[in-house]
NUKEPA-786023 format. One record per residue (C-alpha): residue in one letter; x, z negated, y. Coordinates in steps of 0.5 Angstrom, whole numbers, padded with zeros to 4 digits, always signed. Example, Ala and Ser with C-alpha at 12.3 -4.5 7.8 and 13.67 -1.06 7.14 Angstrom:
<pts>
A+0025-0016-0009
S+0027-0014-0002
</pts>
This chain:
<pts>
M-0051-0074+0112
K-0054-0067+0115
N-0051-0061+0110
A-0045-0057+0112
R-0045-0050+0114
L-0043-0044+0111
S-0039-0042+0116
T-0034-0048+0114
G-0031-0042+0110
V-0031-0047+0102
G-0038-0043+0100
V-0041-0048+0095
L-0040-0054+0098
V-0038-0061+0094
A-0043-0065+0099
D-0049-0059+0095
L-0046-0059+0087
H-0052-0064+0087
R-0058-0059+0088
L-0054-0054+0084
G-0053-0052+0077
P-0051-0046+0072
T-0057-0043+0074
I-0063-0043+0079
S-0070-0042+0077
F-0075-0040+0081
A-0082-0038+0080
V-0081-0032+0074
F-0073-0031+0076
T-0067-0034+0073
A-0061-0033+0076
D-0055-0034+0073
L-0049-0036+0077
H-0043-0035+0072
S-0046-0028+0069
E-0049-0026+0076
E-0055-0024+0072
L-0063-0024+0075
R-0067-0026+0069
K-0075-0025+0070
N-0079-0028+0065
G-0072-0028+0061
V-0071-0020+0062
K-0066-0018+0064
V-0067-0014+0072
R-0062-0009+0075
L-0058-0012+0081
E-0052-0010+0083
R-0046-0014+0084
Q-0046-0015+0092
P-0054-0015+0092
F-0054-0021+0087
Q-0048-0025+0091
V-0053-0024+0098
L-0058-0027+0093
A-0053-0034+0091
V-0050-0035+0098
L-0059-0036+0100
L-0060-0040+0093
E-0055-0044+0094
H-0058-0046+0100
P-0065-0046+0100
H-0070-0047+0107
E-0063-0046+0111
L-0062-0040+0116
V-0056-0036+0114
T-0053-0032+0119
R-0051-0025+0118
E-0044-0027+0120
E-0044-0032+0115
L-0046-0027+0109
R-0041-0022+0112
K-0035-0027+0111
W-0037-0029+0105
V-0040-0022+0101
W-0036-0018+0105
P-0028-0021+0107
Q-0026-0017+0113
D-0021-0013+0109
T-0026-0010+0107
F-0027-0004+0110
V-0035-0002+0111
D-0041-0002+0116
F-0042-0008+0115
D-0050-0008+0118
H-0052-0002+0113
A-0049-0005+0107
L-0052-0012+0109
N-0059-0009+0110
T-0059-0005+0104
A-0056-0011+0100
V-0063-0015+0103
A-0067-0008+0100
K-0065-0008+0094
I-0067-0015+0093
R-0073-0015+0095
M-0075-0010+0090
A-0072-0014+0085
L-0075-0020+0086
G-0082-0015+0088
D-0082-0018+0095
D-0085-0016+0102
A-0081-0016+0109
D-0087-0017+0112
N-0091-0022+0109
P-0084-0025+0105
R-0085-0030+0098
F-0078-0030+0096
V-0073-0028+0103
E-0075-0029+0110
T-0072-0025+0115
V-0070-0029+0121
P-0069-0023+0127
R-0063-0021+0128
R-0060-0027+0127
G-0059-0027+0118
Y-0064-0030+0112
R-0066-0035+0108
F-0069-0037+0102
I-0076-0040+0103
L-0079-0041+0095
P-0077-0048+0092
L-0073-0047+0088
K-0071-0051+0080
G-0065-0053+0076
T-0065-0053+0069
N-0069-0057+0068
G-0074-0054+0070
H-0075-0060+0076
S-0076-0057+0083
L-0069-0059+0088
A-0069-0064+0092
A-0069-0062+0100
T-0067-0066+0105
N-0072-0069+0111
D-0070-0069+0118
A-0066-0076+0118
G-0062-0072+0113
S-0063-0077+0107
I-0065-0074+0099
T-0071-0075+0097
K-0071-0079+0090
F-0073-0080+0082
A-0074-0086+0080
P-0073-0086+0073
R-0070-0091+0069
K-0063-0092+0069
W-0061-0090+0063
V-0064-0084+0065
A-0061-0084+0071
V-0054-0085+0068
S-0055-0079+0062
A-0057-0074+0069
V-0052-0075+0074
A-0046-0075+0068
G-0051-0068+0067
I-0050-0067+0075
V-0042-0068+0074
L-0041-0063+0068
V-0046-0059+0072
A-0042-0059+0079
L-0035-0058+0074
A-0038-0052+0071
T-0040-0049+0077
L-0034-0051+0081
A-0030-0048+0075
A-0034-0041+0075
Y-0033-0042+0083
R-0026-0042+0082
R-0025-0035+0077
T-0029-0031+0082
S-0028-0033+0088
A-0022-0031+0091
V-0016-0033+0097
R-0017-0027+0101
P-0010-0023+0102
A-0005-0024+0108
R-0006-0020+0113
V-0006-0016+0121
L-0011-0016+0126
N-0008-0014+0131
Y+0000-0014+0136
T+0002-0014+0142
Q+0008-0011+0145
L+0013-0016+0148
T+0020-0013+0152
S+0020-0006+0153
D+0028-0004+0154
G+0029-0002+0148
Q+0037-0005+0146
Y+0038-0006+0139
K+0036-0014+0138
E+0036-0018+0132
G+0037-0025+0129
L+0029-0028+0132
L+0028-0034+0132
T+0022-0039+0137
D+0023-0046+0139
G+0015-0044+0141
P+0014-0041+0149
R+0021-0038+0148
L+0025-0033+0143
Y+0032-0033+0142
F+0036-0026+0139
M+0042-0023+0139
L+0043-0016+0142
Q+0048-0011+0141
K+0053-0009+0146
S+0061-0006+0145
G+0065-0009+0142
G+0061-0015+0139
L+0053-0019+0140
S+0050-0023+0147
L+0045-0027+0146
A+0038-0026+0150
Q+0031-0030+0151
V+0024-0028+0153
S+0019-0031+0154
A+0013-0031+0148
A+0009-0028+0152
G+0013-0023+0153
G+0017-0020+0159
Q+0023-0019+0162
V+0030-0020+0157
S+0035-0026+0160
P+0042-0027+0157
I+0044-0033+0156
P+0052-0034+0157
V+0056-0036+0152
P+0064-0037+0153
F+0064-0032+0147
A+0065-0024+0147
D+0062-0024+0141
V+0057-0029+0139
T+0052-0029+0132
L+0045-0033+0133
T+0042-0035+0125
D+0039-0042+0128
I+0034-0047+0132
A+0035-0054+0132
P+0027-0057+0129
D+0026-0061+0135
N+0028-0055+0139
S+0034-0059+0143
G+0040-0052+0140
L+0042-0047+0138
L+0046-0046+0131
V+0051-0040+0134
H+0058-0037+0131
S+0064-0035+0134
D+0072-0038+0132
A+0067-0043+0130
T+0060-0047+0129
Y+0057-0050+0135
V+0050-0052+0138
L+0049-0049+0144
P+0044-0054+0148
L+0037-0052+0150
P+0035-0050+0155
T+0042-0049+0158
G+0049-0054+0157
V+0056-0053+0153
P+0056-0051+0147
R+0059-0056+0143
R+0064-0055+0136
L+0062-0057+0130
G+0065-0060+0125
D+0073-0057+0123
T+0072-0051+0119
P+0067-0045+0121
L+0060-0047+0117
P+0057-0038+0117
N+0050-0037+0115
G+0048-0044+0118
T+0041-0047+0117
W+0039-0053+0118
S+0034-0058+0115
P+0027-0060+0117
D+0029-0066+0118
G+0036-0064+0121
Q+0040-0068+0118
Q+0044-0063+0114
I+0047-0056+0114
A+0046-0051+0109
Y+0052-0045+0109
T+0055-0039+0107
K+0063-0038+0104
D+0065-0033+0099
S+0060-0032+0093
A+0057-0040+0094
V+0052-0044+0098
Y+0054-0051+0101
I+0051-0057+0104
A+0054-0061+0110
R+0052-0066+0114
Q+0049-0065+0121
D+0055-0066+0125
G+0059-0061+0121
S+0063-0066+0116
P+0065-0066+0108
S+0060-0062+0104
R+0058-0061+0098
L+0057-0055+0093
L+0049-0053+0093
A+0050-0046+0088
T+0055-0040+0086
V+0052-0034+0086
R+0054-0026+0084
G+0056-0024+0091
S+0055-0024+0098
P+0049-0030+0100
F+0046-0029+0106
S+0040-0031+0111
L+0039-0039+0109
R+0033-0042+0110
W+0030-0049+0108
S+0023-0050+0106
P+0019-0054+0111
D+0018-0061+0107
G+0026-0060+0105
T+0026-0058+0097
L+0028-0052+0096
V+0033-0047+0100
R+0032-0040+0099
F+0038-0034+0101
S+0038-0026+0100
I+0044-0024+0096
E+0047-0018+0097
S+0051-0015+0090
Q+0057-0011+0090
N+0053-0005+0088
G+0049-0005+0094
D+0043-0009+0092
L+0039-0015+0096
S+0035-0020+0093
L+0032-0027+0094
W+0034-0033+0091
E+0032-0041+0091
V+0035-0047+0089
Q+0033-0054+0089
S+0037-0058+0095
N+0040-0062+0090
G+0043-0056+0087
R+0038-0055+0081
R+0034-0049+0078
L+0038-0043+0081
H+0034-0037+0080
Q+0031-0030+0083
L+0025-0029+0086
F+0021-0023+0085
A+0025-0021+0079
G+0023-0015+0075
W+0018-0013+0081
N+0023-0008+0083
N+0026-0003+0079
S+0033-0004+0083
P+0031-0011+0089
V+0031-0009+0095
E+0029-0016+0099
C+0031-0020+0104
C+0031-0025+0109
G+0026-0030+0108
Q+0022-0034+0113
W+0018-0040+0111
T+0011-0041+0116
P+0011-0047+0119
D+0006-0050+0114
G+0009-0047+0108
K+0003-0044+0105
Y+0006-0038+0106
F+0013-0034+0105
I+0015-0027+0109
F+0020-0022+0108
Q+0023-0016+0108
S+0023-0011+0104
W+0024-0003+0102
R+0018-0002+0099
D+0012+0003+0100
A+0004-0002+0098
S+0005+0003+0091
G+0012+0000+0090
R+0015+0007+0091
F+0022+0006+0094
I+0023+0007+0102
T+0028+0008+0106
S+0025+0004+0112
S+0024-0003+0112
N+0017-0007+0112
I+0014-0015+0113
W+0012-0017+0106
A+0007-0024+0105
V+0007-0028+0098
R+0002-0034+0099
E+0006-0040+0097
K+0000-0046+0096
D-0005-0046+0090
E-0012-0048+0093
Y-0017-0052+0087
F-0024-0049+0089
R-0021-0041+0091
K-0016-0036+0086
A-0010-0036+0090
N-0006-0028+0089
H+0001-0030+0089
D+0003-0023+0088
P+0007-0021+0095
V+0002-0017+0100
P+0005-0012+0106
L+0003-0014+0113
T+0007-0009+0117
V+0007+0000+0113
T+0012+0004+0117
S+0011+0011+0117
T+0017+0015+0117
G+0024+0014+0114
T+0027+0011+0122
T+0023+0007+0123
Q+0025+0000+0122
V+0023-0008+0122
I+0030-0011+0124
S+0027-0018+0123
A+0021-0023+0124
V+0020-0030+0125
P+0013-0034+0125
S+0011-0037+0131
R+0011-0045+0131
D+0004-0046+0130
G+0003-0040+0124
K-0002-0037+0128
R+0003-0030+0130
L+0008-0026+0127
Y+0015-0024+0132
M+0018-0018+0130
I+0023-0014+0131
A+0022-0006+0130
G+0024+0000+0132
N+0026+0008+0131
E+0033+0009+0128
R+0035+0015+0132
Y+0042+0019+0134
E+0046+0024+0137
L+0052+0028+0135
V+0057+0028+0141
H+0064+0031+0141
F+0069+0028+0146
D+0070+0034+0152
T+0077+0033+0154
Q+0076+0037+0161
S+0070+0031+0163
K+0074+0026+0159
Q+0066+0024+0157
F+0062+0025+0150
V+0057+0031+0150
P+0052+0033+0145
F+0055+0038+0140
L+0049+0038+0134
P+0043+0038+0137
R+0036+0036+0134
V+0040+0033+0127
N+0038+0026+0126
G+0045+0024+0121
W+0052+0021+0120
G+0058+0023+0116
F+0058+0029+0119
S+0063+0034+0115
F+0065+0040+0117
S+0068+0046+0113
R+0075+0048+0114
D+0072+0055+0117
G+0068+0051+0122
Q+0062+0055+0119
W+0057+0049+0114
V+0057+0042+0117
A+0055+0037+0111
Y+0052+0030+0114
I+0047+0025+0112
N+0040+0025+0114
T+0040+0018+0118
A+0031+0019+0114
D+0033+0017+0107
N+0040+0017+0105
S+0039+0024+0103
L+0045+0029+0103
W+0044+0035+0107
R+0048+0042+0109
S+0047+0048+0115
R+0051+0053+0119
Q+0054+0050+0125
D+0049+0051+0129
G+0044+0048+0126
T+0040+0054+0120
E+0040+0055+0114
R+0038+0047+0112
L+0039+0044+0105
Q+0038+0039+0102
L+0043+0037+0097
T+0040+0031+0094
S+0034+0027+0094
L+0032+0019+0092
P+0033+0014+0088
M+0040+0017+0090
Y+0043+0014+0096
A+0050+0019+0099
Q+0055+0018+0104
K+0062+0020+0106
P+0060+0028+0104
R+0067+0031+0104
W+0069+0040+0104
S+0072+0043+0099
P+0079+0047+0102
D+0075+0053+0100
G+0068+0051+0104
T+0064+0052+0096
Q+0063+0045+0095
V+0062+0037+0098
A+0064+0032+0095
F+0061+0026+0096
A+0060+0018+0095
G+0053+0017+0091
S+0048+0010+0089
L+0043+0011+0084
P+0039+0004+0082
N+0043-0002+0079
Q+0048+0003+0079
T+0056+0002+0082
W+0057+0007+0087
R+0061+0014+0083
I+0063+0020+0086
F+0060+0027+0085
R+0061+0034+0087
V+0055+0039+0088
S+0056+0047+0090
R+0054+0048+0098
D+0047+0053+0094
G+0044+0046+0091
G+0044+0044+0084
T+0045+0038+0080
P+0050+0034+0083
E+0056+0033+0078
Q+0058+0026+0076
L+0066+0026+0077
T+0067+0018+0077
E+0065+0012+0071
G+0064+0007+0078
K+0068+0002+0073
H+0074+0000+0078
G+0073-0005+0083
N+0066-0005+0085
G+0066+0002+0084
E+0068+0009+0088
V+0066+0010+0095
Y+0072+0013+0098
V+0073+0021+0097
S+0079+0026+0100
W+0080+0033+0097
S+0087+0035+0095
P+0090+0041+0101
D+0089+0046+0093
G+0083+0043+0092
K+0085+0041+0086
S+0085+0034+0086
L+0081+0029+0089
I+0083+0021+0092
V+0079+0016+0091
G+0077+0010+0094
E+0074+0003+0092
K+0069+0000+0095
P+0070-0007+0097
C+0065-0013+0098
G+0066-0020+0099
S+0073-0022+0097
F+0077-0015+0097
V+0078-0013+0089
D+0086-0014+0087
D+0087-0010+0081
G+0094-0007+0081
A+0091+0000+0085
N+0085+0001+0089
I+0086+0009+0090
R+0087+0013+0085
T+0088+0021+0084
I+0083+0025+0080
D+0085+0031+0077
L+0078+0036+0076
R+0081+0040+0071
T+0083+0034+0066
R+0079+0028+0069
K+0084+0024+0069
L+0085+0018+0073
M+0092+0016+0076
P+0093+0011+0080
L+0097+0011+0088
P+0103+0007+0088
E+0103+0001+0091
S+0096+0001+0093
A+0093-0006+0092
R+0090-0007+0097
R+0089-0001+0100
F+0081+0003+0102
G+0079+0008+0106
P+0084+0014+0103
Q+0083+0020+0107
W+0088+0026+0105
S+0092+0030+0111
E+0090+0037+0110
D+0098+0039+0111
G+0098+0035+0104
R+0103+0031+0106
H+0100+0023+0107
V+0094+0019+0105
L+0091+0015+0110
A+0089+0008+0108
V+0087+0000+0111
S+0089-0007+0109
P+0082-0012+0109
E+0085-0013+0115
W+0083-0007+0118
D+0091-0006+0119
V+0092+0003+0118
F+0097+0005+0114
V+0100+0012+0111
F+0102+0013+0104
D+0109+0019+0104
F+0109+0023+0098
Q+0116+0025+0098
T+0118+0018+0099
Q+0113+0014+0095
K+0112+0009+0100
W+0107+0006+0105
S+0108+0004+0113
E+0104+0001+0117
L+0102+0005+0123
A+0097+0001+0128
K+0094-0006+0126
G+0087-0008+0127
P+0081-0008+0128
S+0080-0001+0125
E+0073+0004+0123
W+0073+0011+0121
R+0079+0013+0120
T+0080+0021+0121
W+0086+0026+0120
S+0087+0031+0126
H+0087+0038+0123
D+0095+0039+0124
G+0096+0031+0120
Q+0100+0029+0126
S+0095+0024+0128
I+0090+0019+0126
Y+0084+0018+0130
F+0080+0011+0130
G+0076+0007+0133
S+0077+0000+0135
V+0076-0006+0140
L+0080-0007+0147
N+0078-0013+0151
G+0072-0014+0148
E+0070-0006+0149
Q+0069-0001+0144
V+0075+0004+0144
L+0077+0011+0140
K+0085+0010+0139
R+0090+0016+0137
V+0096+0014+0132
R+0102+0019+0131
V+0105+0019+0124
S+0111+0021+0127
D+0113+0015+0132
H+0107+0010+0131
K+0105+0011+0138
V+0098+0008+0139
E+0094+0010+0145
V+0087+0009+0148
I+0083+0016+0148
S+0076+0013+0151
S+0072+0007+0151
L+0066+0009+0147
K+0061+0004+0152
D+0056+0008+0153
L+0055+0011+0146
N+0050+0005+0146
R+0054+0004+0138
Q+0052-0002+0134
G+0056-0006+0130
F+0062-0005+0128
Q+0065-0002+0121
T+0057+0001+0120
G+0053+0008+0119
S+0051+0008+0126
S+0059+0007+0129
W+0061+0013+0125
L+0066+0017+0128
G+0069+0025+0125
I+0073+0031+0128
A+0069+0037+0130
P+0072+0044+0128
D+0075+0046+0134
G+0081+0039+0133
S+0075+0034+0139
P+0073+0027+0136
L+0067+0026+0134
A+0062+0020+0135
L+0054+0019+0135
R+0050+0016+0141
D+0045+0011+0138
V+0038+0013+0142
S+0034+0008+0138
S+0029+0004+0141
Y+0028-0003+0139
D+0023-0008+0142
I+0020-0015+0140
Y+0012-0014+0137
A+0007-0020+0137
L+0003-0020+0131
D-0003-0024+0131
W-0004-0024+0123
E-0010-0028+0118
L-0007-0032+0113
P-0013-0035+0110
</pts>
C-alpha cells in the first residue's frame, strides 16, 4: 500500500506507525516526540516549539516531499493569524541552525523549490536500527529474525504505536469551528424570524401588521416571495425530515405541503413549538410548563418533561435520542435544556457558563457533530445586549482532543446588532442566518394630517415618559436597555442606569425630580426602583416577592405613593391581589381591592381611577370612590396610556387583522379607532417595539421601526 499523504489531516497516520517510536534518531541527533526535545549526543539542543513541530512532521515522513501547504495545515491552523511564508522559512532556518545543516548542500532537510521540504537522512528507531522504507511497489523491506524475536518486535511496535497515539492525542487538538466568509442573500430589510431550509430553499416568517406571514427565498439568494396560507397570523416551527411540508400553527397545528398544497390539520388540540423527530414518526411540543411527545398525526401524547418556566424552540438530535429546548424563566433568564427521548436525565446545558443564563434557540448540524445556539455574551464572557451565534462540538475524536467549550461564530459590533435566527444547511457546509440592526424612530400622531410624524429625532429608544411640565423625557436606550433622561429637545442627556441592570417602563414623579422604573439584575426578579433626575444610585422600593416580580409602576397625583403591578409569565399568577400601592414614607404595601388577575396598572393624572387589563387583554378601570372595577373595552389591547385629563385611555389593538390605535372614553365606554398603525412597520404585538405613549401636548406617541434585517449565508469550517 502506498503511503497516505499528510493532507488527509490525520498527521501521524496509522499506516505509518510501524515505522515510528516515541524517539527518532538520525546521525548524532535524537528527537523525542513526547517532550518535543532535540538532543545532540545526549545534550539538549535549543529548538523552539514550532520549528520542532515542523521537524517532527518531516521526520514522520522521511524521504517524502511534505508540501508547504501540508505544513501550514498541520503546524499553523487556519485560525492562526501569521505571515505563514515568513514563519515557515524562519522555522526551517532554525532547524538547520540546530542541526548544523546547509541549505545549499543539505545533509538533513532538503528544499524542493516552490513546493516544500524533504528529510533525506536515514532514520533510526528506539532500538538503533535503520527504519524501513517503502520500495516503488509499496512493499516494506523486512528483517527475517526468529519467530520469538518477531513476536517481541511486534509487541514492542504496538506499545510504541499506542504510546505515540496517546502522546499525539494529548498534544493535538481539533481546531475550533469558525466562519470563513459570508454572502448576503436578501436585501429587502423586512423583519424575519424562524429560519428553516429544505436544501434548495429557505423558509421563514415575515412580520406584518397584525401578525406573521410565511415567505421563502432561494438558498442562492434572490427575491423574497410570499407563501399563501389561509391564516391571518401563522407561526412556523419546523420542516418535515423528508422536506414534504412545513409545520405551522394558527388556531390549530397544520402541515403545509411543499411546494404547494392545502394545509392539513394535525390532531384535535394545538401542538405549540412542535418539531418532528428525525424519522418523522413523532412530534415534540410544549404546553404551559411541560414538553410532550405526540404521534406524527397529532394523536394522544405522552409527557416528556415538566420544567420551571416556559419552554420553547424544541429540536431533536439527529439520532433521535435527545430533545433540546429553551426555557424562559419567570425573571426573564433564557437557558438551554436537554432530556432523553424516553424522558430521562433532564438537565441544563452550559450550567454556570454565564452568571445569569442567556442562551436559547439551538440547532444541531446534520451530522450531529456540532450544536449551535444564540447567546447574549461576548467571547470574554461579558454580558452584552446583542445576540451572537455560538457553536459547541458534540462528538469526540479518538486521535485528537476535542474542546467542548462553546466558541463564538459571530461577533456583533454594537448593542443594536441582533442575530434573530440561524439554521445549518442540509449538507452542513453553510450556516444560514437572519441578522440586522435594531432601530426605532419616535413619532406622534398629527391630528391635522392624520399621520404619524417624527417627534424626537436621533434617539433610538422606547418606553418614553415625559414630565408633567413637558420639559424632561425619560426613555430606555435600545442598545443596552439602560435608562436615560434628557430635555424634550434631546439636549442635556444623562444616563441613569447601566449594565448589568435592565430597565423598563419609566415614570416621572409629579414634580419632575425623580423617575420610577422597573429594574432587573442577574438572577433576580423584576423590582421597582426610583432614581433622581440628576443621577445617582437607584433606590430599590420593592423586593420582587410577589408573583413573578413587579414590572409596572405609576405615581399617585400627590407623589406620595406608587402603584405597582406584577409581571405575568406563562400561567398568570393569582395570589389574591396582583396590584398594590406602596406608601413611599412607610414603604408599606397595600393590595388594591379585587385586583386578582389584573395587571399593567396606571394611575390617572386626576387620581380618580387606575386602569389595568385582564389576562385576555380586556381593559378595566378601578374607581377609588366606588372601590369597584368596570370593563371598558374588549381585548386585544397593548400599551395602554391615559389621556392627560383622565377622561380617555389610548391603546393598541387589532381590527380585521390590522394593528390600529384605539381610544376608549371612561364616562360611556365608547371605543373609537384613531388611526391605523400598519405604516409603522411594527414587529409583533405587546413587544417593546410596539410601544405606545402620550406626548406633552396630548397627542399619541408610537415607534416607527426603521430596523433592517436580511438573510446571510456563512461559509464555515467545522473540523
